[in-house]
N, C-alpha and C positions, 0 to 999 in steps of 0.2 A: 403433789405440788412442788416437791423438792425437785423432781425431775425435768429439765430443760425442755423434753420433747411432750411432755404431759402438759406443761403450762403453754407452750405455744401451740398445740391443738386446740385447747380450750380457748384460747386467746383468739384463734382463726374463727371458730363458731360463736363467740361472742360479738366479733367483728360483724359477721354475717347476719346475725341477730339484730344488733343495735341499729345498724345502718341501713338496713330494710324497714324503713319507718312505716310504710303504710300496712305491711304485713304484720310488723310486730303490734302496730296500734290496735289492728282488727283481733288480734288474739287476745289483748288486754281486754277489749271490750267485750268480746265472747266469754271470757274466763268465768263470771259469775253464773250465766246461764247453763253452761255445760259441765263446769267442774261440780255444780251442786247436784249433778245426776251421778257423775264418775265418783267422785270421792267415797260417798258412802258403799259403793259396791266394791271398791277397791279394800276399804276398811273391812267390810264385813267378810271378804275372803283371806285377810291376814296379807295382801299384797301392800307394800311399801306405798305412801301416797303419793311419792315422786314419780310413780309410772303414769300418771295423769299426763305429765310433760312427753311421756313417750307417745300417747295418743296425739298430742300436738304435733309431734316431729312427724308422725304418720301421716296425717290428714288435714292438718291445718284447721280443725274444727269445721270441716266440710262435712256434713251428713253424707252428703251424695258422690263422695269422693271416689273415684274409679282409676286404677292405675294401667299403664300399660301392660301389665303383667296379670292383669285382670283381678287383682285384688281390690276389694270394695269395703267401703264404710269406715267409721272412725278408725277402726283399727286395722283396716286394709287386711283382712282376711280372704284368703284363696278359697274358691267354691270347695274344693274337696276337704280342706280344713274345716269350713263351717260344716258340714254335712257331717264330718267324723265327729264333731262336738254337738250335733242335735240341733242345728239351725235348718230351717227350710228354706231352699232355695230353688225357685223355679221361676218361669216367666210373669207368675201372679204375685207371688211373695218372695223377697229376698231378705231374710232376717239378717243378713250382715249388716244392712242399713238401721237395724233396730239397736237404738243406743245402748239401752239396758242389757239385751240379750247378748249382743256382741260384747260389752265390757265382763259379762260373766266367763264367757270363752276364752277372752284374753287372761283373765286371771287364773283360769285351770291350766293354761298354757304356761303362763309365769309360774306357777307352782312347782308345775311337773318338771321345768328346767332348773327351778331352785333346787329340786331334789336331787337331779342329777349333778350340777354344778357346784351348788354351794356358794355361789358367788351372784349378786343382783346385776353386776356390770355384765357378768358372761350371759346371764338371762336376757338382758337387753340384746346383747349381741347377736344370740340364738335367735331372737325375734325378726332380726333383721337378715341375718346372713344363714339361717338353718341351723339345725343342730349337727347335721351330718358334716357340713362344712366347717363349723366349728371344731368338732371332735378331729377333723382332719388336721387344723391347725394346730391343734394343741399336741397331737401326736408328732407332727414334723416338726415343730418348733421347741417341744420339750420345755414349755414354760404353761403356766395355767392361770395368769394373770390377764385380764383384758388389756390392762395398760402396757404388757410387755410382747403382747402378740402383734404380729403383722397381719393385717387383713386387707382386702381389697378396698379400694379408696371409699364406697359406701359406708361400709362397717367400721372402717378405720375411724370415719368421723360421726358415726352415729351416736355413740354414747356421750360424746362432747357437745353435740348438737343438743341432746336433752339437757344436759347439764347446763348448758349456755341459755336454754329456756327457762328452766327452773330459777336461774340466777336474776334474770331480767323481768320475768313475770312475777317474782316474789318481791322484787324491791324496784320497780320501775323509775324511780325517780333519782335512784342511785345512777342511773343509766341514761338520764336525759328524757325520759318520758313521764308525762303528766297528763292522765286522763281523768277528769272530773268524773265523781260519783253519778252526776247526772248523765253524762254521755255513755254510761255504760250500759250494753243491752239488757234490759230488763228479763227478770226470769218470768216466764208466762204460766200463770196456773191453768191446770188441764183437769179434766174429769174422764175416768175410764168409762169406756162403754163396751161392754161385751157383744161379741158378734158370733154366732153359732150356725149362720146359714149363708147362703151365698148373697153377693150384692150386685145386681145386674147393673147398675149405674152409680158409680161412686160421686159423679157431680150431682146428681139428684140426691142422693143420700146425705151429701155435705149439707145442701141447701135445707134439708130436712130439720138438720141439726144445729142450722143458725149460722154456718160458715159457707164458705166455698170450695170447690174441688183444689184451688192453689193452698189453701190452707190445711186442708185436710192432708194434702203430701209433705206440706211441709214438716207437720207434727208426726206423720205417719210416713216417713219416706221407704219405708219397707215395703208399701204397697207400690207393686211396679207397673201395673195395669190401670185400664179405666174402668176394671170390674174386679170383684173378687168370686171367683168361681167356686171355691171350698166345697169340692165334692165329697170329702169326708165329714163335713158337719164339723171342722174342728173348730173349737174356741179360740178367737182371737180377741185382743184387748186393743181397741183404738183410742188415741188421746184426743179429746176435743176440748179445745180452749174454752175458758170460762167466759161468761158474757163481759164484754168490756174489755177484751184483751188487746184489740188493736189500737188503743188509744192509751195502754198503760206506759207511764214513764217512771224513772227511778225518782 
């Protein structure tokens, strides 16, 4: 922060975060629901907790996020990357939208990059711009600090965007945001239901579980069709909300 260019880069992202009120308030309201899932996975994998803000920068807490580059889910994984890391991606099931499984994959990617670069800032940069591109920049510019490297616009702003999100979301009132506890989106308790066969009609299945198709897809966004063919009789775990979930408040 002694460097003027670093201060000004962070200030730019703080201004963007602080003055995009509707988006930032939505992030604050969603924070308990999704960080309660992400934080324990980061911790168990030895990844700094601050990487949860990278997830916000990537997808804005949208479990169904899909980019023009065909990256999907909370961590915006490409299909090839997901499959290389053991996730199922097809017309019926796309586990890039499975929050827990995709977070595990992101953690493996972070740890692998850290072994290579030894810098968490460069890990984030490589997640955004790719390792090949980062290696090229380091070789061309003859420096190894994120804060000394010149990137394309997106990667130049990326780490500062994450830092700005951290600063605002950890201390919202300091930046003019006050969201009462009662206005936070509640954590919805669910039960896990094993499925080892096909489901011909997910809408009917949902009704039999005391919910509806919309709610089933909301809690299991990795289900991509109106049915689950499951020709290999793989075991899937569906999240089914507990009774009374729709009227729950903080």
